[in-house]
Each structure stands twice: as C-alpha cells, then as structure tokens.
C-alpha positions in Angstrom: -31.3 3.6 14.9 -31.8 7.1 13.7 -29.5 9.0 11.3 -28.1 11.1 14.3 -27.4 7.8 16.3 -25.7 6.3 13.2 -23.6 9.3 12.5 -22.5 9.5 16.2 -21.4 5.9 16.2 -19.4 6.7 13.0 -17.9 9.7 14.5 -17.1 7.9 17.8 -15.6 4.9 15.9 -13.4 7.2 13.8 -12.3 9.2 16.8 -11.2 6.0 18.7 -9.4 4.5 15.8 -7.6 7.8 15.1 -6.8 8.2 18.7 -5.1 4.7 18.8 -3.5 5.3 15.6 -1.3 8.0 16.8 0.4 5.5 19.4 0.7 3.0 16.7 2.2 5.6 14.3 4.9 6.6 16.8 5.7 3.0 17.6 6.2 2.3 14.1 8.8 5.1 13.8 10.5 3.6 16.9 10.4 0.1 14.9 11.8 1.9 11.9 14.7 3.5 13.6 15.4 0.2 15.3 15.5 -1.5 11.9 18.3 0.9 10.9 20.2 0.8 13.9 19.2 3.8 15.9 18.0 3.6 19.6 14.9 5.7 20.2 11.6 5.9 22.1 8.4 7.5 21.6 6.9 10.6 23.5 3.3 11.6 23.5 1.7 15.0 24.1 -1.7 16.2 23.8 -1.4 16.9 20.1 0.1 13.5 19.2 3.7 12.4 19.6 7.1 12.4 18.4 10.3 10.2 18.4 13.4 11.0 20.4 16.5 9.3 18.8 19.5 8.5 21.1 22.0 9.1 18.5 22.0 11.0 15.3 20.9 9.3 12.1 22.4 9.9 8.7 20.0 11.0 6.0 19.3 7.5 4.7 18.3 6.3 8.3 16.1 9.5 8.7 14.3 8.6 5.7 13.4 5.2 6.8 12.5 6.6 10.3 10.2 9.2 8.8 8.1 7.0 6.4 8.0 4.1 8.8 5.4 5.7 11.0 2.7 6.3 8.3 3.5 3.2 6.3 3.4 0.8 9.1 0.2 2.1 10.5 -1.5 2.2 7.2 -0.4 -1.6 6.5 -1.8 -2.6 9.9 -5.0 -0.6 9.4 -5.5 -1.8 5.7 -5.6 -5.5 7.2 -8.1 -4.4 9.8 -10.0 -2.7 7.1 -10.1 -5.8 4.9 -11.3 -7.9 7.8 -14.1 -5.3 8.5 -14.9 -4.8 4.8 -15.5 -8.4 4.4 -18.1 -8.4 7.1 -19.9 -5.6 5.4 -20.8 -8.0 2.6 -23.0 -9.9 5.0 -24.3 -7.0 7.3 -24.0 -3.3 7.6 -23.0 -3.4 11.3 -19.2 -3.4 10.4 -19.8 -0.3 7.9 -18.6 2.3 10.4 -15.6 0.3 11.4 -14.5 -0.5 7.9 -15.1 3.2 6.8 -13.0 4.3 9.8 -10.0 1.8 9.0 -10.0 2.9 5.4 -10.1 6.6 6.1 -7.3 6.6 8.6 -5.2 4.0 6.5 -5.3 6.2 3.5 -4.6 9.3 5.6 -1.6 7.7 7.3 -0.2 6.5 3.8 -0.6 9.9 2.3 0.9 11.5 5.4 3.8 9.4 5.5 5.6 11.0 2.6 5.3 14.3 4.3 6.2 13.3 8.0 9.2 14.9 9.5 9.4 17.6 6.8 8.4 21.4 6.6 5.2 20.2 4.6 3.8 17.8 7.2 1.0 20.1 8.1 0.0 20.1 4.3 0.6 16.2 4.4 -1.9 15.8 7.3 -4.4 18.0 5.5 -4.0 16.2 2.0 -4.2 12.9 3.8 -7.7 13.7 5.4 -8.9 14.9 2.2 -7.6 11.9 0.3 -8.9 9.5 2.9 -12.4 11.0 2.8 -12.3 10.8 -1.3 -11.4 7.2 -1.1 -14.0 6.5 1.6 -16.8 8.2 -0.5 -15.8 6.3 -3.5 -15.9 3.0 -1.8 -18.6 3.5 0.6 -20.6 6.4 -0.7 -23.7 4.6 -1.7 -23.6 2.0 1.0 -23.3 4.8 3.6 -26.3 6.7 2.4 -28.4 3.5 2.2 -27.2 2.6 5.6 -27.9 6.1 7.1 -31.7 6.2 5.6 -32.4 2.7 5.8 -32.9 2.3 2.0 
C-alpha cells in the first residue's frame, strides 16, 4: 500500500468514527437527562445535533446533561481504542482504527467540559488539538514507520 492509500484509509476511518460519534454523543446527553429525571430526545442536523428537554432542568441537572455526552462517548471510544490498540501489538492493520478511536475519545473528553457553554466552539478546537497531540505522543513513531514501511 502506498503512503497516499494509507493516509486515505486513515482519513476515511477517522471520518466514519467521528460521524457515528455525533449520534453516540447526543444519545449520551439523552441518557444523562434520563438519569437526572428529565425526559428528552435528540435532534440531528447537518452540523451535528442537540438535545431537546421536555421539562426545564435545574442547574445541577443541566450540568449532568452537559457533560454526559462527551464523557459517555469518550468512555465508550476508550474501550474500543483499548481493543484496537491491543491488536496493534501484533499487526499494524488496526493502527488507523486505534489512532482514530484515541483521537476522537480525547477530543470528546476535552469537549465535554465546554459543551453547552458559550465556550463550546473553543472546547471543540482545544479537544481536536489535544486529541492530535495525544495521538502523536502515543502513535507518532509507529505511524511514520507504518506509512513509510520502515
């Protein structure tokens, strides 16, 4: 496989996991709302999604609902990352999956603390940068070796 093919598979894997993580993220908001006694449902748009609550949560309930999306998604993706990462010890076949799961999980974990605030945009940017930094630290050498067959 050429470098371009490998980067393409990495990009596609990252896109697919990011795409599905939006739905998972919103469903964890709904689960968080349910845990604090608020009925809600998720709505999806071209740019993501949001949760519609059917009653008004108090401030403590709102905080739980806010962080539930990112923390729940990060936890689920970290389990998937662990399983994919274990496979990379035996073969590089799972490297694009493991890297993508780790990047999006780190991104979601960071973003969770900004979600639902006026700083959400910056939380998204910081989450992406933090995810990239973590992936470079964990997989940098292995990724270069995989790309260039060293």
